[in-house]
N, C-alpha and C positions, 0 to 999 in steps of 0.2 A: 172629555168623557164625563157623563153624569149618570147617577143611579139613585134609586130610592134607598133609604137606610135599610129596609127589610130585604131588598134584593141581595145585598152583600153581607148581611148579618144574620142569616138564618131565619128570616121571617117567612110569611106565607108568599107563595109564588102564584102568578097567573101565567099561563103560556102566552107567547107572543101572538098577536093577530096579524096574519099575513095577507096583505092586499094584492090584487092582481098585478099592480105595478112593481111589486117586490119590496114595498115599504113595510116595515114592521113597527107596530105600536106596542108600547109596554105599559102595563097597568100595575099599580100597587094597591094593597088594601090598607086603608087607615093611615096613609101618610102621603105627603106631597113629594114629588120628585125633587131631590135636592142635588146641587152640584157635587160631583165627586171630590172636588177640592176641599170641601168641608170635612171630609172623612180622612184626608191624608195624614193629619197629625195623629189620629187614633191608630190608623193602620201602621204607620211608621213606628209607633211606640211598641208594637208587638211584632215588628219585622215582617209585616204583611203588605201586600198590594192587591189590586183588583183588576179584573179584565172582563171583556165581553168579546166573544168569538162568533162571528157570523159565518156559518158553514156555506151559505150560498156564494159568497164572495171570497171566503177564506180570510177575510179581514179581521184583525184583532185590535181592539182598543184597549189601552192601558191607563191605569191611574198615573198621575204625574210623578209619583214616587217610585215607579216600577224599577227604573234603572238603578237607583240607589239601593233599594232593598235587595235586588237580585244580584248582588256581588259586583256592581258597577257595570253591568251588561249594557251594551248600546241598544236601547230599546227601539230606536228608530229603524233598526234593521230587522226587528221582529214584529212587523205589522201584518204578517201573514202566518197562518197556522203552520204551514209547511216549514217556514223559516224557524219558528220556535221549536219544532220537532227536532231539528238538527242540533239543538242545545239540550236535548234530553238524552240521558244514557241509553245507548242502543238496546241494552237488556230490558229497559223499562218502557221504551217508546211505544211498542205495539200494545202492551197492557194498558198504558195510559190512554191511548186513543179509544180502545174498546171500553175502558172504564168510564170515560166521559160520555161516549155516544150510546152506551148500552149494548154495543156489539151488533153483529149482523141481524139479530132477531129482536131488536128493540121494539117496545110496544108503540103502536101508532098514537099520535095525538096526546103524548104523555109529557109530564114534567119529571125527569129522572134525576133524583139527587145522587151525588157522588162524593166520596171522600177517598182521595188517593195519596200515596206517598211514593216519591221517586227522586232520583238523583238528577239535578240540574247542572249543566256544564256551562258556566258563564262565558268561558273563552271558546266554546265550541268543542267538537270532538277531538280536535288536535291539541287542545290545551290541557293543563293539569288541574285547574281549579274545579271543585265540585261542591255542591250544596244539596243537602237533603231538604225537600220542601213538602208541605202538606197542601194539597189542592182540594178545596172544598167548594162545591157549587151545585148547579142544576143545569140539565140539558133538556131542551124542548125538542120534540120530534113532530114531524108533519103526519098527514093522514096515512102515509106509507111506511111510517116508522123510521124515516131518514132524519138525521139531526139537522135542525134549523139554526139553533142558537144555544150557546153555553155561556153562562156568566157565573163568576165565582171569585174566590180569593186564593192567593198563593202566600203561604206563610213559611218562612225559613225556620227550620227546626234547630234550635240552639242547644237544647239540653243534651248532654253527652250520653246519658242513659237511653234517651229516645233515639238518638242517632245509632247507638250500638244495637238497639232492638231492631230498628229498621234495616240496618246493614245485614243482620242475621236473617231477617225475613226476606230481604232481597236476594238471599242465596238459595231460596226455595223455588222449585219448579211450580208454575202457577197451576197446571192441570193436576199433577199428582201429589203436590205437597212435599215431594222428596227433594233432595239436594239438586240444584241445577248443575250444569256442566262445569261452570267456574268453580263451584265449591267441591264438586267431585274431583276435579283436577288437583285442587289444593290438598284434598285428603290423600290422593295418590302420591303427590309430591312429598307430603309429610311422612308417609310410610317409607318411601325410598330414602328420605333424609335420616329417619330413625335407624334404618337398616345399615346406613353408613357408619353409625356410632356403636351399634351393638349387633350381635348375631341374630337379628330378627328376620324371620322369613314370612312371606305372605304371597298374595297373588292379586291380579286384576282380571275380572271377568266382564266381558261384554255379552249381554243377554239381548238377542234380537227377536222381536215378535214377528213370526212368519206370516206372510200373505196379508199384511195390513193394507196394501194398496187394493187388493181384491175386495177386502171387507169394506173399505171406504167407497169403492165403486158400486158395490152391491147394496149396502145399507145406508151410505151417507157418512160424511165426516163426523157428525155428532156421535154416531154409534162407534166409529173408530176411536174417538176420544174417550168414550165410556170404557171401551175395551182396554185402552192404554191405562186408564186410571185403575181399573180392577186388577189388571196384571201387576201393576205396581204394588197394590196392597197385598196380593198373594205372595209376591217375591219377598215382601217385608216380613212375612211369617217365618221364612226360612233363615233369613240373614241374622247372624248372631249379634248380640248387643254391642260388641266392640268393633264390629265391621260397619262399613258405610255403603249405603245404597242411594243411587241418584239416577236422574234421567240424563242420558248421554246425548240423545238426539230424538227425533220424532218417534221412531219405533225401536229405540235401543235404550237399555238400562245398563249402568255400570255398577259393579260391586267391588269394593276394596276389602280384601280379606287380610286379617292380621293373624300372625302365629299359626300358619297353616302350611303343611307340607303337601307334596304332590298328591298323595292318596286322599288327604282331607279336601283338597281343592276339587278333585273329581267327585267325591261323595257329596259335597255341597252343591256342585253343579247338577248332579243327578236329582237332588231333592228340588232344586229350583225348577228343573224341567218338569218334574212330576207334579209339583204344586200348581203349575199352570195348566198342564195338559190332561191331568187325570179327571177333571170334571168340567162340564160346560160352563160358559160365562153367561149369566142372565143379564140381558140388556133391555132397553126400552122397546126394542122390536122383537124380542124373544131370545131364544138360546142361540149362542154363537160359539163355535169351537175355536179354541186358541192353542197354539203351540209356540215354543221358543227354541231357538238354537243358541249355543253358547261357545264363545271363543275365549280361551284363558291364557295367561302368561304368568309364569312363576317369577317371583321377585325376591331378592334383587338380582339373581344370577342371570336372568334373561332380558333385563332392561336396566338402563342406567338413568333414565329420566321418565317423567310422566308421558311426554309425547312419544318417546320410544315404546313404552308399554302399550299405549293406546294404538300405535301403529301395528304392533305385533298382534294385539287382540283383534283388531279389525281384520287383519289377514286371516287369522285362524277362524274367526266367525264366518267369513266368506267360504272357507273350506268346509266348515260344519254345515252350512246351508246347502252346499252343493252335494253333500253326502246323502245317499239314500239309506245307508245302514245305521249311521250314528250321527246325531246332530250336536255332539260335543267334540271339541278339538282343543288340545293344549299345545301351545307353541313349542316347536322343536327347532333349535338353532340350525341354520344351514348357511355355510360359508358363502355360497353364491347369493342367496337371498340377503344375507347380512351385508355383503359388499354392495348389493343394489340398494339396500336401505340407507347405508352410509352415503352413497352417491346422491340419493334423493334428498337426504337431510342437507347435504351440502348445497344442492340446487335450491332448496327451499330457503336456506340462509341467504344465498345470492339474491333471490327474488325480494326478500324482505329488505336487504340492504339497498338494492336498486330502487325500490319504492321510496325508502327513506332519503336516498341521495338524489332522487328525481332523475334516475338514469333509465326509466322506462320511456320509450318514445313510440311514435307511430310512423309507419310508412304508408304512402298512399298509392293505390293501384286504380287506374281508371276503369269505369264501367261505361261502355260506349253505346250509342244508339245503333240499332240495326240500320243497314244501308249507308247512312252517312258516316258512321264510325267516329262521330264526334263525342268527346267525353260528356256524359250527363251528370255523373257524380263520381266520387272517389271513395273506395272502401278503406277504412282505417285498419291497418294490420299492425299488430303489436310487435315491438322489437325491444331488446334489452341490451344496453351497452355495458360490457364487463369493465372491471377495474383496469384491465390492460388496454382498453380502448376498442377491443373487438366488439362486433355487434352480432347477436344471435336472434333468430326468428322465434316466434312463440312456440312452434312445433317442438323445440328442444327443451322447453320447460313448462308448458301449460299443463301437461298431464300431472306433473308434480304439484303445481299450484292447486289443481283440483283435489288431489289426494290430501294435501295439507290444509285445505280450507282457505286458500289465499285468493280464490277467483274473484270474490267480491271486492277485495282491495284493489286488484288489478283493474276490474271494470270501472271502479270509481276513478282511478287515475286516467284511464283511456277516455272516459267521459269528459274529464276536466281538460285534457289535451285537445279533444275534438272541439269543445265549446270555445276554447281559446283560439283555435284556428278559424272557426266560423266568424269570430269577432274580427280577427286580423285580415281575413279575406272575404269581404262582403258578398262576393258573387259565387263562392264555391259551395257545393252541396256535398255532404259527407254521409257515409254509412258506417255503422260500427256494430260489432257483435257483442252480445251479452251472454254470460254463462247461464246454465240452467238454474243455479241458485239465485242469481240476480233477477231472473225473470219472475220470481215470486217474492222479491224483496221490496217492501214499500219504502225502505230508507233510500234505495237507489233512485226511486222515483222522486223522493223528496230532494235528493242531491241534484237531479236533473233540473228541477224547478229552481233550486238554489243557485246553481251555476249559471243558468240562463236568465234568471230573474223573470221567468215567464214571458220573455221577449220572443214573440212569434216570428220576428225577422230572423231569429236563430233557430228556433224549433222547427219551423217550416222548411228549413234546409237540412234537416237531420233525418236520416232513415235508421231505424233500430232493427237489427237482425236477430231473430231467435231461430234455433234449429227446429226442424220438423219433429225430431224425437222429443225435444223438450216440450213442444206444444201438445203432442198427443199423450204424453205421460200424465198431464193434468190439464185437460182441455178447458175446464172451468176457470182455473187460475190464468191460463194463457189468454182466454177471451177477455178477462178483466184487465190483464196487462196491456193487451192490444188496444182496447177501448180507451184506457186511461192515456196512453201515449198519443192516440189520435186526437183526443180532446185537447191535448197540449199543443197540437199542431204538427207533431211528428208523423212521418210515414213509417210503416212497419213491413218488413220483409220476412218471408219464411225461407230460411237457409236450408241447404241440403235437401231440397224438395225431391221426393221420390224414394229417399233412403228409408223413411219411416212408414210409407204407404198410408198417408193420410186419406181418410174416407172423403167422398164428395161432400157429405154433410158437415164434416169437421172443417173443411176448407171454407165452406160458406159461413159457418158459425164464427170462425176466427176473424173474418173481416179484414184480412191483411191486404196491403196495396200491391205487393210484389212477391213473386216466388222465384227463388234461385235454384235452378235445376242442378242436382248433385253432379259434380264433375266426373264422378266415376262412370256416369252414363254418357257424358259428352266425349270423353277421351277416345272412345272406340267407334265414334260415328264414321261411317264409310267402310268399316270392316266388320261390324256386327249388326246384322239386320234386326235382331231383337231389340238392341239398344235404340236403333233408329225409330222403330215403331213405338217404343216406350216413350221416347222423348217427344215425338209428335203427339202422342196421347196426352202427355202432361201439359204440353203447350195448349192443345185444344181444350182441355179441362179448365185450365186457368183462364183462358179467353172467355169461356162460357160464363164465368163468374165475374168478368170485368177486371181481372187481375193481370198485370203485366208480368212478363217473364224475363229472366236473365239466364243465359247459358254460361256456365263457369268452365274454367280450365281450357279455354279456346287457345289452341297452339298452332294452328295452320289454316291456310286459306280454304282448303277443302271443307274443314269443319265449319268455317264461317258461312260458306255457300249452303251447306246442308241445313244449318240452323235458320238462316234467312228464308230458305225455301219452306221450312216448317212453320214460319211465322213468329219466330222469337222476337221479343221487343228490344232486349239489350244483350250485350255480350261482355265477357270479362276474361282475361287470360294474358299470358305472356306475348301472344301475337299482337296485342294492342298496347302493351307496356308492362314492364316489371314494376313491382312496388318500389317507390322512391322514398328514401328516408327524409322525414321532416326534421331539419336540424334546428339549432337554437334560434336562427333567424326566422321569425314568424312570417316575414314577407316573402320567403322562398316559395316560388311557384311550383306546383306539382309538375312532374314530367309530362310532356305531351305524348300522346299515343304514337306508336310506330306507324309510319305511313304504309 
């Protein structure tokens, strides 16, 4: 790797010249291009290294001292931008990419300077080592504003005061400047800890912005972000100095109240609702009305942990939003609900332990071709082995995983298992489901590339399933997710087709390869004329867009004949084979379909 001295030391930059053949020339003003090796001694003395990132190929070139400077990291494994992203703290990964590239609205044909600070994980996200680094460089964009090349330096921050300052800044939400969820949770835990040592009373409030999805769809996500930031500032006017305000999630804020009884909690909640709803919000597109709903839980009497408090607050926030008369609710203990909560907490603990102990497994169910009934691919269905050796299906715990935010971790594990099986069985084709949160998670996509190494002999045998309701809830994000997967070589299926009533236009825009007709319409074929007509319509609709179809929940021969008569492409169900668990032996072949 070579670079001019001013390219990596803050001198003047010229954007790269892109030739038709894809070759990039680099020019410098006032100096000759010098080998990077001549700079290594200087860079190492300040614990810095240099890099060049080509976005067209995702290739990253590093200075020779990179591995040494960055905590002994194996730099040979970080020759791709996606691979490096897996060594960035997940809380910082998205902001780092947008900071380098200028985000989705970057200026065309520009040289964009950037200075970023983030945590680097030399051992990857499963390791414990972490370094704060300063990333200083410039990113060049093409005529459409897309990033072409970034080049810069990475410096490890040694000074303790600088590290402490960055750690504090890292606890801030980027959009609002308020505490992020991690720091908010810490403040809540501290309140409960203090309450255990003294008779301190307080509360936790979840403040949800109403109808944000509608605002995003009507005015655009930029206006939605403006609204969130303004609401955050208004809430800050009401929150007392000793209390903590932070952003809990995309449309929710959390408030930790100290020294406050039940009457005081309600009074503050009413003021929070009023400060947001009593006047319109001025945005870049004009006036927008905003309101909030609030769920509260008194502490410490109604929660023993931060997660416990958040769960109760989420529950009461849902109740407040559903109410037409009053959009404030305070949690009232209920033995039945508390028993259910304890059960769910236990299940969540089991899920986490199973993930740590690698007791999550997949069972394969065949998807067969119409007429021949030969397996075309196998769907990966999640199973969890308990400590006593018993195995339970995902239906017994997946709702808890979603409630406790564990879906992404599960999806990562299933992806890893599926890729391992694709490597072990070169002829098998697999399909796997991803949750709604994963379908908008760029880090899952990075994991897919990391696990497969962008080996198309693996990705071309993988079909990724997203549910129809996930797709239509954010059609733009779904289109991007589908197009990225297809660019990697994967096929994409729309699961539970018919349940969400996707429009003709949405189906065409999504560009999926396969639709799986929701089993609730399949199970009544032969007895329900309306379902038969609906299934035929769905099959005809998919065929008109060149999309193959799968009939799910096929349980008998009569259903098979009706689906084949309607023109279905594939079928899946217990008639062709129950899910068979993939045990520790990777050479274990999936069960053959029933004859």
